[in-house]
C-alpha positions as CSV (number, residue, x, y, z in Angstrom):
1,M,73.8,105.8,128.2
2,S,73.7,109.6,127.5
3,A,72.7,111.9,130.3
4,P,69.8,114.3,129.6
5,D,72.2,117.0,128.5
6,D,73.6,114.5,125.9
7,T,77.0,114.3,127.5
8,P,78.3,110.9,126.4
9,T,78.9,108.3,129.0
10,A,82.2,107.2,127.5
11,T,85.2,109.0,129.0
12,A,88.9,109.4,128.4
13,F,88.8,107.7,125.0
14,D,87.4,104.3,125.9
15,D,88.2,101.7,123.3
16,E,84.6,101.4,122.2
17,A,81.1,102.8,122.6
18,V,77.8,101.6,121.2
19,L,75.2,103.7,119.5
20,L,71.7,102.3,119.7
21,I,69.5,103.8,117.0
22,G,65.8,104.0,117.4
23,H,63.3,105.5,115.0
24,G,62.0,108.2,117.3
25,S,58.4,109.1,118.2
26,R,56.3,112.1,119.2
27,R,55.4,110.0,122.3
28,E,58.2,110.5,124.8
29,K,57.2,107.2,126.4
30,S,58.3,105.3,123.2
31,N,61.6,107.2,123.2
32,E,62.2,106.3,126.8
33,Q,61.8,102.6,125.9
34,V,64.8,103.0,123.5
35,R,66.8,104.7,126.3
36,E,65.8,101.9,128.7
37,L,67.1,99.3,126.2
38,A,70.3,101.3,125.9
39,A,70.8,101.3,129.6
40,G,70.1,97.6,129.8
41,L,72.5,96.8,126.9
42,E,75.2,98.9,128.6
43,S,74.9,96.8,131.8
44,R,74.9,93.6,129.7
45,L,78.0,94.4,127.6
46,G,80.0,96.5,130.0
47,V,80.5,99.0,127.2
48,P,79.1,102.6,127.2
49,V,75.8,102.7,125.1
50,D,74.2,105.9,123.9
51,A,70.7,106.2,122.4
52,T,70.0,108.2,119.3
53,F,67.0,108.6,116.9
54,L,66.4,108.8,113.2
55,E,63.8,111.5,113.6
56,L,61.1,113.0,115.9
57,A,63.4,112.9,118.9
58,D,66.9,114.0,120.1
59,P,69.7,113.5,119.9
60,A,69.9,113.1,116.1
61,I,72.4,110.6,114.7
62,G,74.9,113.2,113.5
63,E,74.9,114.9,116.9
64,A,75.4,111.5,118.7
65,F,78.4,110.7,116.5
66,A,79.9,114.1,117.1
67,S,79.7,113.7,120.8
68,L,81.1,110.2,120.8
69,A,84.0,111.2,118.5
70,T,85.4,113.4,121.3
71,V,85.7,110.5,123.8
72,T,86.1,107.2,121.9
73,S,87.9,105.9,118.9
74,E,85.5,103.2,117.9
75,V,81.7,103.1,117.7
76,T,79.5,100.1,117.0
77,V,76.0,100.9,115.6
78,V,73.2,98.6,116.8
79,H,69.6,99.0,115.4
80,C,66.3,99.0,117.3
81,S,64.5,98.4,114.0
82,L,62.6,95.2,113.9
83,F,63.1,94.6,110.1
84,A,65.4,96.0,107.5
85,A,63.6,98.6,105.3
86,S,64.7,102.0,104.0
87,H,65.9,103.4,107.3
88,V,68.3,100.4,107.9
89,K,69.3,100.0,104.3
90,N,69.7,103.7,103.3
91,D,69.3,106.3,106.0
92,V,71.6,104.9,108.6
93,P,74.4,103.9,106.2
94,L,74.3,107.5,104.8
95,A,74.6,109.0,108.3
96,I,77.5,106.6,109.0
97,D,79.3,107.7,105.8
98,R,79.0,111.3,106.8
99,A,80.2,110.6,110.3
100,R,83.3,108.8,108.9
101,A,84.1,111.7,106.7
102,A,83.7,114.2,109.6
103,H,85.3,112.4,112.5
104,E,88.4,110.2,113.0
105,I,86.6,107.3,114.4
106,E,86.1,103.7,113.4
107,I,82.4,102.8,112.9
108,N,81.0,99.2,112.8
109,N,77.4,99.0,111.4
110,G,75.2,96.2,112.7
111,S,72.0,94.8,111.4
112,H,68.4,95.1,112.5
113,L,66.8,92.9,115.2
114,G,65.3,90.7,112.5
115,I,64.6,87.0,112.9
116,H,66.0,85.6,116.2
117,P,65.1,82.6,118.4
118,A,64.8,84.9,121.4
119,I,62.1,86.9,119.6
120,V,60.1,83.8,118.7
121,D,60.3,82.8,122.4
122,L,59.1,86.2,123.5
123,L,56.2,86.2,121.1
124,D,55.2,82.7,122.3
125,D,55.1,84.1,125.8
126,R,53.0,87.1,124.7
127,A,50.5,84.7,123.2
128,G,50.5,82.6,126.4
129,A,49.6,85.7,128.4
130,V,46.6,86.4,126.2
131,E,45.5,82.7,126.4
132,R,45.6,82.9,130.2
133,E,43.5,86.2,130.2
134,L,40.9,84.5,127.9
135,G,40.9,81.3,130.0
136,I,41.9,79.1,127.0
137,D,44.5,76.5,126.4
138,R,46.0,75.9,122.9
139,T,46.4,72.2,123.8
140,E,42.7,71.8,124.3
141,D,41.1,74.7,122.3
142,D,41.4,75.8,118.7
143,V,43.6,78.9,119.0
144,A,44.6,81.0,116.0
145,V,47.3,83.7,116.2
146,V,47.7,86.8,114.1
147,L,51.2,88.4,114.1
148,C,50.5,92.0,113.1
149,G,53.4,94.2,111.8
150,R,53.4,97.8,110.9
151,G,53.8,97.1,107.2
152,S,56.4,98.5,104.8
153,S,56.9,99.5,101.2
154,D,59.9,97.1,101.2
155,P,58.8,93.5,100.3
156,D,61.8,92.0,101.9
157,A,60.8,93.5,105.3
158,N,57.2,92.3,104.8
159,G,58.4,88.8,103.9
160,D,60.3,88.6,107.2
161,V,57.0,89.1,109.1
162,H,55.6,86.0,107.2
163,K,58.7,84.0,108.1
164,L,58.5,84.9,111.7
165,A,54.8,83.9,111.8
166,R,55.7,80.5,110.4
167,L,58.5,80.0,112.9
168,L,56.0,80.9,115.7
169,Y,53.7,78.2,114.3
170,E,56.3,75.4,114.0
171,G,56.5,73.1,117.0
172,R,53.6,74.8,118.8
173,E,50.0,73.7,119.1
174,F,48.3,76.7,117.5
175,A,45.6,75.9,115.0
176,R,47.2,78.5,112.7
177,V,49.4,81.6,112.7
178,E,48.8,84.3,110.2
179,A,50.9,87.3,109.2
180,S,49.1,90.6,108.8
181,F,49.7,94.4,108.8
182,I,48.1,97.5,110.2
183,G,49.1,99.7,107.3
184,V,51.0,100.3,104.0
185,T,50.5,96.8,102.7
186,D,48.3,93.7,102.8
187,P,46.9,91.5,104.1
188,T,45.4,94.0,106.5
189,L,44.5,93.1,110.0
190,D,40.8,93.5,109.3
191,D,40.9,91.2,106.3
192,T,43.0,88.6,108.2
193,L,40.6,88.6,111.1
194,H,37.5,88.2,109.0
195,G,39.2,85.4,107.0
196,L,40.0,83.6,110.2
197,S,36.3,83.8,111.3
198,K,35.4,81.4,108.6
199,H,37.4,78.7,110.3
200,R,35.5,79.3,113.6
201,P,38.4,79.0,116.0
202,D,37.7,79.1,119.8
203,A,39.9,82.2,120.1
204,V,42.1,84.6,118.1
205,V,45.2,86.0,119.7
206,V,46.5,89.1,118.0
207,L,50.2,90.0,118.7
208,P,51.3,93.5,117.8
209,Y,54.8,93.1,116.4
210,M,56.1,96.5,117.6
211,L,58.4,97.7,120.2
212,G,56.5,100.5,121.8
213,D,52.9,100.8,123.0
214,G,52.0,103.7,120.6
215,V,49.4,104.8,118.1
216,L,49.7,101.7,115.9
217,T,49.5,99.3,118.9
218,R,46.3,101.0,120.1
219,R,44.9,100.7,116.5
220,V,45.6,96.9,116.6
221,R,43.8,96.6,120.0
222,D,40.8,98.6,118.7
223,R,40.5,96.6,115.5
224,T,40.7,93.4,117.5
225,A,38.0,94.6,120.0
226,D,35.7,95.5,117.0
227,F,36.2,92.0,115.6
228,D,35.5,90.5,119.0
229,D,32.2,92.4,119.2
230,E,31.2,91.5,115.6
231,Y,31.8,87.7,116.0
232,P,30.5,86.6,119.4
233,Y,31.4,83.0,118.7
234,V,35.1,83.8,118.7
235,D,37.0,85.2,121.7
236,A,39.6,87.7,120.4
237,L,42.1,89.8,122.3
238,A,45.3,91.7,121.4
239,G,48.5,91.2,123.5
240,D,51.3,93.5,124.5
241,P,54.1,94.7,122.2
242,L,57.6,93.6,122.7
243,G,58.4,96.5,125.0
244,T,61.7,96.3,126.8
245,D,61.7,92.6,127.6
246,S,65.2,91.4,128.6
247,R,65.3,88.9,125.7
248,L,65.6,91.8,123.4
249,L,69.0,92.5,125.0
250,D,70.0,89.0,124.0
251,V,69.3,89.9,120.3
252,L,70.9,93.3,120.6
253,A,74.0,91.8,122.1
254,D,74.3,89.3,119.3
255,R,73.9,92.1,116.7
256,W,76.7,94.0,118.5
257,Q,79.0,91.1,118.4
258,E,78.2,90.5,114.7
259,A,79.0,94.1,113.8
260,R,82.3,94.3,115.7
261,T,83.5,91.0,114.2
262,G,82.4,91.8,110.6
263,S,79.9,89.0,110.4
264,V,76.7,91.0,109.6
265,E,74.4,89.2,107.2
266,M,71.7,90.9,105.2
267,S,69.1,89.3,102.8
268,C,70.3,91.1,99.7
269,D,68.9,88.4,97.4
270,T,65.4,89.7,98.1
271,C,66.1,93.4,98.6
272,K,64.3,95.7,96.2
273,Y,67.3,98.0,96.2
274,K,69.6,95.3,94.9
275,V,67.6,93.0,92.6
276,D,64.7,93.2,90.2
277,L,61.4,92.5,91.8
278,A,58.1,92.8,90.0
279,G,56.5,96.2,90.7
280,Y,59.7,97.6,92.2
281,E,61.9,98.0,89.2
282,R,62.4,101.7,89.7
283,D,63.9,101.1,93.2
284,V,66.8,99.0,91.9
285,G,70.3,100.5,92.3
286,G,72.2,101.9,95.2
287,A,72.4,105.3,93.6
288,R,68.6,105.7,93.5
289,A,68.3,104.6,97.1
290,M,71.1,106.9,98.2
291,L,69.5,109.9,96.5
292,R,66.2,109.2,98.3
293,A,68.0,108.9,101.6
294,L,69.8,112.2,100.9
295,A,66.5,114.0,100.1
296,H,65.0,112.6,103.3
297,R,67.8,113.8,105.5
298,E,67.7,117.2,103.8
299,A,64.1,117.4,104.7
300,H,65.0,116.8,108.3
301,A,67.7,119.4,108.2
302,D,65.4,122.1,106.6
303,R,62.7,121.6,109.2
304,D,65.1,121.6,112.1
305,V,66.4,125.0,111.0
306,V,62.9,126.5,110.5
307,D,61.1,125.0,113.5
308,D,64.1,124.6,115.9
309,E,62.7,121.3,116.9
310,P,63.0,117.6,115.8
311,H,61.7,116.9,112.4
312,S,58.2,115.5,112.2
313,H,56.4,114.0,109.3
314,D,53.4,116.2,108.7
315,A,50.3,114.6,107.3
316,P,50.0,115.0,103.5
317,D,47.3,117.1,101.9
318,K,46.1,114.1,99.9
319,H,46.4,110.4,100.3
320,V,46.2,108.3,97.2
321,A,45.4,104.6,97.5
322,V,46.0,102.3,94.5
323,C,44.4,98.8,94.6
324,T,47.1,96.2,94.1
325,N,44.8,93.2,94.8
326,R,44.8,90.3,92.3
327,T,42.5,91.7,89.5
328,C,43.9,95.2,89.6
329,A,47.4,93.9,89.7
330,E,46.8,91.8,86.6
331,M,45.4,94.9,84.9
332,G,48.6,96.9,85.6
333,S,48.2,98.6,89.0
334,P,51.9,98.1,90.1
335,T,52.9,100.2,87.1
336,V,50.3,102.8,87.9
337,I,51.4,103.2,91.5
338,E,55.1,103.5,90.5
339,R,54.2,106.1,87.8
340,L,52.1,108.1,90.3
341,R,55.0,108.1,92.8
342,Q,57.4,109.2,90.2
343,K,55.2,112.1,89.1
344,V,54.6,113.2,92.7
345,R,58.3,113.2,93.3
346,D,58.8,115.3,90.2
347,S,56.1,117.8,91.1
348,E,56.9,121.0,92.8
349,H,53.3,121.7,93.9
350,C,51.5,118.6,95.2
351,D,51.8,117.2,98.8
352,A,50.5,113.6,98.5
353,R,51.3,110.1,99.8
354,I,50.8,107.2,97.4
355,T,50.2,103.8,99.0
356,R,49.1,100.4,98.0
357,S,45.6,99.2,99.0
358,S,43.9,95.8,99.2
359,C,40.7,95.2,97.3
360,L,38.4,98.3,96.9
361,G,35.5,96.2,95.8
362,R,35.4,97.3,92.2
363,C,37.0,94.3,90.6
364,G,37.0,94.4,86.8
365,D,36.7,98.2,86.8
366,G,40.4,98.8,87.7
367,P,43.1,99.6,88.2
368,M,41.3,101.6,90.9
369,V,42.9,104.8,92.3
370,A,41.2,106.5,95.3
371,V,42.1,110.1,96.3
372,Y,41.3,111.3,99.8
373,P,40.1,113.4,101.6
374,D,38.4,114.3,98.3
375,G,36.6,110.9,98.1
376,V,37.2,110.6,94.4
377,W,37.7,107.1,92.9
378,Y,39.2,106.8,89.5
379,G,38.7,103.6,87.5
380,D,40.4,102.0,84.4
381,V,43.5,103.9,85.2
382,D,46.6,103.2,83.2
383,A,50.2,104.4,83.5
384,G,49.5,107.2,81.1
385,D,46.7,108.5,83.2
386,A,48.9,108.9,86.3
387,E,50.5,112.1,84.9
388,R,47.0,113.6,84.5
389,I,45.9,112.6,88.0
390,V,49.0,114.3,89.5
391,A,49.1,117.4,87.2
392,D,45.4,118.1,87.4
393,H,44.0,116.6,90.6
394,L,46.9,116.6,93.0
395,D,48.6,119.8,91.8
396,R,45.6,121.9,91.0
397,D,42.5,120.3,92.6
398,R,40.9,119.7,89.2
399,I,39.1,116.4,89.1
400,V,39.9,114.3,86.0
401,S,36.3,113.8,85.1
402,D,36.7,111.2,82.3
403,L,38.4,108.8,84.7
404,V,35.9,109.1,87.6
405,D,34.4,105.8,88.7
406,Q,32.5,107.2,91.7
407,M,32.6,110.0,94.2
408,L,32.0,109.3,97.9
């Protein structure tokens, strides 16, 4: 694994080195977990393993490839990403293409951690630890489990969380296992927990499906604790994230072997960048995906030059939530959200993030669009109104009065 000065471990042109790619975090503890996994994988494989990061931490991918190119002729990329979304499908392949053009090295690209028996086994153990802390037993008590992922704009990645939840349920004695998300998409953790309360289980075990113990993991714990206080007849507790459990090394070793033998498999039949999916039509096509990845990488490069520090995602000036629950979806909200995103991308003035929302409680008055921190809710919004919301409200802070449903 790389030393603190980023001097690569590989020496004298070893036949192969491994590059373990993590997302990167403002919390150095999370970055150290990736480096710890890299050290463990190096011991497991007997091959030099360096850690690198997509953003927020050093070394960046381009720097890591440049260092390894001086000491080895072949690099195998292994991902720390739990599921395959834009980073795995677009950003890393772009970085690999650039490295191939800049250096005379062979690069094998592996897949994400994904669905793996070792991960199912690890999650079962995490649930068991919570059961012991609560003093319950799934063979005697009615125990429900919530597997809570981060949430993604990629439906393929979200679908894998549901598949993993089902695999955790099969063959075990849980009353039920539900998939949920802490952000970006639904069902949200709050909605899932409140829904489970209607079944009156003896206990609810919440499993944060994340590697590091960071901001999102703490948010999962806080929401679970709030639920536990609100429903005294249900014991609820959140477990630990995956961390650096040795079983993750089993998965990473398998992904390394797949990459170097050309047997990597990706679920392209449900990838929004490859096939038509309702609500994601504008994302189809490798060219569009690559352009977005290029723009993202350029944003990193620009900020590195200006700030002389790793790129960080600043909070946007405005956050726009579009209800995509059943009624609003039937009234055209998927088209509205895509039109808003397109207009924001085309704008040179606004700094806004457009995300999907679960029900905003205004069924029949939608599609609903909520703009924060302004607290303005627009109702009966159609695709044609999206341009006005962006041009007037997001660009110029002028409320589109004829669309206002309510102001908070």
